C-alpha positions as CSV (number, residue, x, y, z in Angstrom):
1,X,242.4,206.3,271.4
2,X,241.8,209.5,269.6
3,X,244.2,212.4,268.8
4,X,242.7,214.1,271.8
5,X,243.4,211.2,274.0
6,X,247.1,211.1,272.8
7,X,247.5,214.8,273.6
8,X,245.8,214.1,277.0
9,X,248.2,211.6,277.8
10,X,251.3,213.8,276.8
11,X,249.9,216.7,278.9
12,X,249.3,214.5,281.9
13,X,252.7,212.8,281.6
14,X,254.8,215.8,280.4
15,X,257.5,214.9,282.9
16,X,258.1,211.6,281.1
17,X,258.6,213.4,277.8
18,X,260.9,216.1,279.4
19,X,263.0,213.3,281.2
20,X,263.4,211.2,278.0
21,X,264.5,214.3,276.0
22,X,267.1,215.3,278.9
23,X,268.4,211.7,278.8
24,X,268.5,211.8,275.0
25,X,270.4,214.8,275.1
26,X,272.9,213.5,277.8
27,X,273.6,210.4,275.7
28,X,273.9,212.6,272.5
29,X,276.4,214.9,274.5
30,X,278.4,211.9,275.7
31,X,278.7,210.2,272.4
32,X,279.5,213.7,270.6
33,X,282.3,214.3,273.4
34,X,283.8,211.0,273.2
35,X,283.8,210.6,269.1
36,X,286.9,210.9,267.5
37,X,287.0,213.6,264.7
38,X,287.0,212.3,261.3
39,X,288.2,213.8,258.1
40,X,287.2,213.3,254.7
41,X,289.3,213.4,251.4
42,X,287.8,213.2,248.0
43,X,288.6,212.3,244.5
44,X,286.4,212.5,241.3
45,X,286.8,210.4,238.2
46,X,285.6,210.8,234.6
47,X,285.0,207.6,232.4
48,X,285.0,208.0,228.9
49,X,285.5,205.8,225.7
50,X,288.6,207.0,223.4
51,X,288.3,207.4,219.8
52,X,284.6,207.7,219.7
53,X,282.8,209.1,216.8
54,X,280.0,211.6,216.6
55,X,277.5,209.0,215.5
56,X,278.3,206.8,218.5
57,X,278.1,209.5,221.0
58,X,274.8,209.0,222.2
59,X,275.1,205.2,222.5
60,X,278.5,205.5,224.2
61,X,277.1,207.9,226.6
62,X,274.4,205.5,227.6
63,X,276.8,202.4,227.7
64,X,279.3,204.7,229.9
65,X,276.4,205.4,232.4
66,X,275.6,201.8,232.9
67,X,279.4,200.8,233.1
68,X,279.9,203.6,235.8
69,X,277.3,201.9,238.1
70,X,279.7,198.7,238.1
71,X,282.7,200.7,239.1
72,X,281.1,201.9,242.6
73,X,281.5,198.1,243.6
74,X,285.1,198.2,241.9
75,X,286.1,201.0,244.1
76,X,285.1,199.2,247.1
77,X,286.5,195.8,246.3
78,X,289.1,193.7,247.9
79,X,291.6,194.1,245.1
80,X,291.6,197.8,245.2
81,X,292.1,197.8,248.9
82,X,294.9,195.3,248.5
83,X,296.7,197.5,245.8
84,X,296.3,200.6,248.2
85,X,297.9,198.8,251.1
86,X,300.8,197.9,248.7
87,X,301.1,201.5,247.5
88,X,300.8,203.2,250.9
89,X,301.9,201.0,253.8
90,X,300.2,203.1,256.4
91,X,299.8,200.2,259.1
92,X,296.2,199.4,257.8
93,X,294.9,196.1,256.8
94,X,293.0,195.7,253.2
95,X,289.8,195.2,255.2
96,X,290.5,198.5,257.2
97,X,291.1,200.5,253.9
98,X,288.0,199.0,252.2
99,X,285.8,200.0,255.1
100,X,287.2,203.6,254.8
101,X,286.1,204.0,251.3
102,X,282.6,205.3,250.1
103,X,281.8,205.5,246.3
104,X,278.8,206.9,244.7
105,X,277.8,208.1,241.0
106,X,276.7,211.5,240.0
107,X,273.2,210.6,238.4
108,X,272.7,211.0,234.7
109,X,276.6,211.5,234.1
110,X,279.7,209.6,233.6
111,X,281.3,210.9,237.1
112,X,282.4,208.8,239.7
113,X,282.8,210.3,243.2
114,X,285.1,208.5,245.9
115,X,285.4,209.6,249.6
116,X,288.0,208.2,252.3
117,X,287.5,208.9,255.8
118,X,289.8,208.7,258.7
119,X,290.7,210.2,261.9
120,X,293.9,211.6,260.7
121,X,293.6,214.3,257.9
122,X,297.1,213.4,256.4
123,X,296.5,209.8,256.3
124,X,293.2,210.3,254.6
125,X,294.7,212.3,251.8
126,X,297.4,209.8,251.3
127,X,294.8,206.9,251.1
128,X,292.8,208.9,248.7
129,X,295.9,209.6,246.4
130,X,296.4,205.7,246.6
131,X,292.9,205.0,245.5
132,X,292.9,207.3,242.7
133,X,296.1,205.9,241.2
134,X,295.2,202.4,241.9
135,X,291.5,202.6,240.6
136,X,292.8,204.0,237.3
137,X,295.3,201.3,236.9
138,X,292.5,198.5,238.0
139,X,290.0,199.8,235.5
140,X,292.8,199.6,232.9
141,X,293.7,196.1,233.7
142,X,290.1,194.9,233.9
143,X,289.0,196.5,230.7
144,X,292.1,195.7,228.5
145,X,291.4,192.9,226.0
146,X,293.3,189.7,226.0
147,X,294.7,190.3,222.7
148,X,296.5,193.4,223.9
149,X,294.6,196.0,222.1
150,X,293.7,199.4,223.4
151,X,291.2,199.3,226.5
152,X,287.8,200.6,225.2
153,X,287.2,202.7,228.6
154,X,289.4,205.2,230.2
155,X,289.2,206.5,233.7
156,X,290.7,209.9,234.5
157,X,290.9,211.9,237.4
158,X,289.4,215.4,237.2
159,X,289.0,216.5,240.8
160,X,291.2,216.0,243.9
161,X,292.3,214.4,245.8
162,X,291.8,217.0,248.5
163,X,291.1,216.8,252.1
164,X,288.8,219.2,254.1
165,X,290.2,221.3,256.8
166,X,287.4,220.6,259.3
167,X,286.2,217.3,260.4
168,X,282.8,215.9,258.9
169,X,282.1,214.1,262.2
170,X,280.9,214.6,264.9
171,X,278.3,217.3,263.9
172,X,277.2,218.6,267.2
173,X,274.3,220.6,265.7
174,X,272.9,217.7,263.7
175,X,273.5,215.3,266.7
176,X,271.7,217.5,269.2
177,X,268.8,217.8,266.7
178,X,268.4,214.1,266.2
179,X,268.9,213.3,269.9
180,X,266.0,216.0,270.6
181,X,263.7,214.4,268.1
182,X,264.5,211.0,269.3
183,X,264.0,211.9,272.7
184,X,260.8,213.5,271.9
185,X,259.2,210.6,270.0
186,X,260.3,208.1,272.7
187,X,259.0,210.3,275.5
188,X,255.7,210.6,273.8
189,X,255.6,206.8,273.0
190,X,256.3,206.2,276.7
191,X,253.5,208.6,277.9
192,X,251.0,206.9,275.5
193,X,252.2,203.3,276.6
194,X,251.9,204.4,280.4
195,X,248.3,205.5,279.7
196,X,247.4,202.3,278.0
197,X,249.1,199.9,280.7
198,X,247.7,202.1,283.6
199,X,244.3,200.4,284.4
200,X,243.4,203.0,287.3
201,X,240.6,205.2,286.8
202,X,241.9,208.7,285.6
203,X,238.7,210.5,284.4
204,X,235.1,210.5,284.7
205,X,234.5,209.3,281.3
206,X,236.3,205.9,281.9
207,X,234.3,205.4,285.2
208,X,230.9,205.8,283.4
209,X,232.2,203.4,280.8
210,X,233.3,200.7,283.2
211,X,230.3,201.0,285.4
212,X,227.7,201.6,282.8
213,X,225.9,204.1,285.0
214,X,225.4,207.9,284.8
215,X,228.2,210.1,286.5
216,X,226.4,211.8,289.4
217,X,229.3,213.8,290.8
218,X,233.1,214.5,290.7
219,X,234.3,215.5,294.1
220,X,237.6,217.3,293.6
221,X,240.8,216.8,295.7
222,X,241.2,218.9,298.8
223,X,244.2,218.6,300.9
224,X,242.1,219.7,304.0
225,X,239.6,216.9,303.7
226,X,241.9,214.6,305.6
227,X,241.7,216.7,308.8
228,X,238.2,218.2,308.1
229,X,236.1,215.5,306.1
230,X,232.8,217.2,306.5
231,X,231.5,220.3,304.6
232,X,230.7,222.2,307.5
233,X,232.3,225.5,308.7
234,X,235.0,226.9,306.4
235,X,234.7,223.8,304.4
236,X,231.1,224.5,303.5
237,X,232.1,227.3,301.0
238,X,234.7,225.2,299.0
239,X,234.7,223.3,295.6
240,X,234.2,220.1,297.4
241,X,231.1,221.3,299.2
242,X,229.7,222.5,295.9
243,X,230.3,219.1,294.3
244,X,228.6,217.5,297.1
245,X,225.3,219.9,296.6
246,X,225.8,219.0,292.7
247,X,225.6,215.3,293.7
248,X,222.6,215.9,295.9
249,X,220.8,217.6,293.1
250,X,221.7,215.0,290.4
251,X,220.8,212.2,292.7
252,X,217.2,213.7,293.3
253,X,216.7,213.9,289.5
254,X,218.2,210.3,288.6
255,X,214.4,209.1,288.1
256,X,211.8,211.6,289.0
257,X,209.0,209.2,288.4
258,X,210.4,206.6,291.0
259,X,212.9,208.5,293.3
260,X,215.3,206.6,295.6
261,X,214.5,207.1,299.1
262,X,216.9,204.5,300.6
263,X,220.3,204.8,299.1
264,X,223.3,202.5,299.8
265,X,226.8,204.2,299.2
266,X,229.4,201.7,298.5
267,X,232.7,201.4,296.6
268,X,234.9,198.7,295.3
269,X,237.7,199.0,297.9
270,X,238.2,200.3,301.3
271,X,239.5,203.9,301.6
272,X,238.0,205.3,298.5
273,X,235.9,208.0,300.3
274,X,232.4,206.0,300.7
275,X,232.0,207.1,304.2
276,X,232.9,210.7,303.8
277,X,230.7,211.0,300.7
278,X,227.7,209.3,302.8
279,X,228.3,211.8,305.4
280,X,228.5,214.7,303.3
281,X,225.5,213.8,301.2
282,X,223.3,213.4,304.2
283,X,224.5,216.9,305.4
284,X,223.8,218.4,302.1
285,X,220.3,216.9,302.0
286,X,219.4,217.9,305.3
287,X,220.6,221.5,304.6
288,X,218.2,221.6,301.7
289,X,215.3,220.8,304.1
290,X,215.0,217.0,303.8
291,X,214.6,214.8,306.7
292,X,217.5,212.6,306.4
293,X,218.4,209.4,308.4
294,X,222.1,208.2,308.0
295,X,223.0,204.6,308.8
296,X,226.3,203.2,309.4
297,X,226.1,199.7,308.1
298,X,229.9,199.2,307.6
299,X,230.0,197.0,310.8
300,X,233.4,195.8,310.1
301,X,235.0,199.3,309.7
302,X,232.6,201.7,311.0
303,X,233.8,205.4,310.7
304,X,230.4,207.4,310.7
305,X,230.3,208.0,314.3
306,X,233.8,209.0,314.3
307,X,233.5,211.7,311.5
308,X,230.3,213.2,313.2
309,X,231.9,213.0,316.6
310,X,228.9,210.8,318.0
311,X,228.6,207.9,320.4
312,X,229.1,204.5,318.7
313,X,229.2,201.9,321.4
314,X,225.5,201.2,320.9
315,X,223.7,201.3,317.6
316,X,222.6,199.2,314.5
317,X,223.7,195.8,315.7
318,X,222.3,196.2,319.0
319,X,219.0,197.2,317.5
320,X,219.1,194.2,315.0
321,X,219.9,191.8,317.7
322,X,216.9,193.2,319.7
323,X,218.8,194.5,322.6
324,X,217.4,198.1,322.2
325,X,214.9,200.1,320.4
326,X,215.9,202.0,317.5
327,X,214.3,205.2,319.2
328,X,216.8,204.8,321.9
329,X,220.1,204.9,320.0
330,X,219.2,207.2,317.1
331,X,221.1,210.4,317.4
332,X,220.3,213.8,316.0
333,X,223.3,215.5,314.6
334,X,223.8,219.4,315.0
335,X,221.0,221.6,314.2
336,X,219.9,220.0,311.0
337,X,217.2,217.6,310.1
338,X,219.7,214.7,310.3
339,X,219.4,211.5,312.4
340,X,222.2,209.1,312.6
341,X,222.2,205.5,313.6
342,X,225.8,204.5,314.4
343,X,227.0,200.9,313.9
344,X,227.3,199.8,317.4
345,X,229.2,197.0,318.8
346,X,231.1,194.8,316.1
347,X,229.2,191.4,315.5
348,X,230.8,188.1,314.8
349,X,228.4,187.5,311.9
350,X,227.8,191.0,310.0
351,X,226.5,189.7,306.7
352,X,223.9,187.5,308.5
353,X,222.6,190.3,310.5
354,X,222.4,192.7,307.9
355,X,220.4,190.2,305.6
356,X,218.0,189.5,308.5
357,X,214.3,190.3,308.9
358,X,215.1,192.7,311.6
359,X,217.1,194.8,309.1
360,X,214.3,194.7,306.6
361,X,212.0,195.9,309.5
362,X,214.3,198.6,310.5
363,X,214.6,200.0,306.9
364,X,210.6,199.8,306.9
365,X,210.7,202.2,310.1
366,X,213.4,204.5,308.8
367,X,211.6,204.9,305.4
368,X,208.4,205.9,307.2
369,X,210.2,208.4,309.6
370,X,212.6,210.1,307.0
371,X,212.3,211.4,303.6
372,X,215.7,210.0,302.6
373,X,217.7,207.0,304.2
374,X,221.5,207.1,303.4
375,X,223.2,203.8,304.2
376,X,227.1,203.6,304.4
377,X,227.7,200.1,303.5
378,X,231.1,197.8,303.4
379,X,233.3,197.8,300.1
380,X,232.1,195.4,297.6
381,X,235.4,193.9,296.8
382,X,236.1,192.7,300.1
383,X,232.9,191.2,301.8
384,X,229.4,190.6,300.6
385,X,227.9,193.1,303.3
386,X,227.5,195.8,300.8
387,X,225.5,193.7,298.4
388,X,223.3,192.4,301.3
389,X,222.4,196.0,302.2
390,X,222.2,197.4,298.7
391,X,219.5,194.6,297.8
392,X,217.2,195.9,300.5
393,X,217.7,199.5,299.3
394,X,216.0,201.6,296.4
395,X,219.4,201.9,294.8
396,X,223.2,202.0,295.2
397,X,225.6,204.9,294.6
398,X,229.3,203.6,293.7
399,X,232.2,205.8,294.7
400,X,235.4,205.4,293.3
401,X,238.9,207.2,294.0
402,X,240.6,208.9,291.1
403,X,243.9,207.4,290.3
404,X,243.6,204.5,292.9
405,X,240.7,202.1,291.9
406,X,241.4,199.6,289.1
407,X,239.1,199.5,286.2
408,X,238.6,195.7,286.8
409,X,237.9,196.3,290.2
410,X,235.3,198.9,289.6
411,X,233.7,196.6,286.9
412,X,233.6,193.7,289.4
413,X,231.9,195.8,292.0
414,X,229.2,197.1,289.3
415,X,228.7,193.6,288.2
416,X,228.3,192.3,291.8
417,X,225.6,194.9,292.2
418,X,223.8,194.1,288.8
419,X,223.9,190.2,289.2
420,X,221.4,190.6,292.2
421,X,219.1,193.2,290.3
422,X,220.5,196.2,292.4
423,X,219.5,199.4,290.9
424,X,222.8,201.3,290.3
425,X,221.8,204.9,290.7
426,X,225.1,206.2,289.5
427,X,228.8,206.7,290.3
428,X,230.9,209.3,292.0
429,X,234.6,210.1,291.2
430,X,236.2,211.2,294.4
431,X,239.5,213.1,294.6
432,X,239.2,214.3,291.1
433,X,241.6,216.7,289.7
434,X,240.0,220.0,289.3
435,X,241.4,222.2,286.4
436,X,242.5,225.8,287.0
437,X,239.6,227.1,284.8
438,X,237.1,225.2,287.0
439,X,238.7,226.7,290.2
440,X,238.7,230.1,288.6
441,X,235.0,229.7,287.8
442,X,234.1,228.7,291.1
443,X,235.9,231.3,293.0
444,X,234.3,233.8,290.7
445,X,230.7,232.7,291.3
446,X,231.0,231.3,294.9
447,X,228.8,232.9,297.6
448,X,228.8,233.1,301.2
449,X,226.9,230.0,303.0
450,X,223.6,231.3,304.4
451,X,222.7,230.7,307.9
452,X,221.1,227.6,309.0
453,X,217.6,227.3,307.7
454,X,214.7,228.1,310.0
455,X,212.6,225.2,311.0
456,X,209.5,227.1,310.2
457,X,210.4,227.5,306.5
458,X,208.6,225.5,304.0
459,X,209.0,221.9,303.9
460,X,209.2,219.7,300.7
461,X,205.5,218.6,299.8
462,X,204.4,215.1,298.8
463,X,204.8,212.0,300.5
464,X,208.1,213.2,302.3
465,X,207.9,214.8,306.0
466,X,209.1,218.3,306.6
467,X,212.1,219.5,308.6
468,X,209.8,221.0,311.1
469,X,209.0,217.5,312.6
470,X,212.5,216.5,313.8
471,X,212.2,218.4,317.2
472,X,212.3,214.9,319.0
473,X,213.5,212.2,316.8
474,X,213.5,209.6,319.7
475,X,209.8,210.2,320.2
476,X,209.1,210.1,316.4
477,X,210.7,206.8,316.1
478,X,208.9,205.4,319.1
479,X,205.7,206.2,317.7
480,X,206.5,204.5,314.6
481,X,207.4,201.2,316.4
482,X,203.8,200.9,317.6
């Protein structure tokens, strides 16, 4: 991950950082309130060598500085603690006294500083006084030669003992500062860890990396899409509709030398928006003047007819088994050049039916009668129906939902298509989060959707048929069957 990825993780999961900081401050407050105030009493010792000549001053100073370092351990020794307990019977054990003493040297000097901390200021002072007296006597005993001569080292008290009037702990400001810093670091760590452990697709770049195909569209989240899934009426003038139109444009220029005329729209899982994408893509293509055939090949959970408010009792399955002709069941939707073939009755063997010769023949008929054929297929992660249909198409479009689909599932879906040499045209990220800047730009530049295109307007040229030839789709399909 790059620095930008870390910043994005913190911005996306800012609430984790906030909650962690609040918890850390709460714990800090609890510890600070419940902590007993502790007072510190201090004393300073000066270590010297008596009867030292001028010529020996330098060597003696170096000797004393080295000697003072060993006195730090002596100040915290059991022997001194036991002598303090004997001098000041304050109800403490030698171990408790030793734990209250801290000692340190002043660098490049022969000064030794000792601090005694206790929850009672008076007891801290009395302990310090006992430590000062006991330490001077202890050094004298340790340093005196056995012959009874004068000790070569002398320790004197030059500062203290004294005790502070305010407690040295707890320190609320310092505690809150440390608590905030710890909470911040922990929150950032948790946010980054969540990003690393979260295998769901969160951005378009991840979808491109997983599928190995270009991103053809990002359809933003729209709360009204659940009740109004189609980009018609008021929804035609929305960021979602504009994203579908952008998908339409990108899809037409995926490969200008070999344009895909039969497109299978699928997904890794059920409920990722493949059917609404199929319907809206077909509508957008029809609005641009293309003659479009929309086929509902999701025979297990068909939804196209429901979204388009069409009759679905007879359709694709009935054509494939030979009960009806395609021209008898294809339906025209609205006033656009859009032909819809519903799924029909539910068969017991969808995969075999979709992979039959009848399906291949039907796609030939639809390819000849329409500029573009959009096929809504079953999810790839559930059954093989989607792969069976995609093999017969010119290419497949893989739809994934933001924040729902796992990277492994999308990768498996893309591999399922590529393993049978299906041309993966690209991927679509559905229900993507649209930034405020994107919303502002769209609101600034959006225009009113024009009225329906006249059927006498210019039609696309080339091998495709124009929209002026959709007056009677049943008659057209009947002609092609001959």
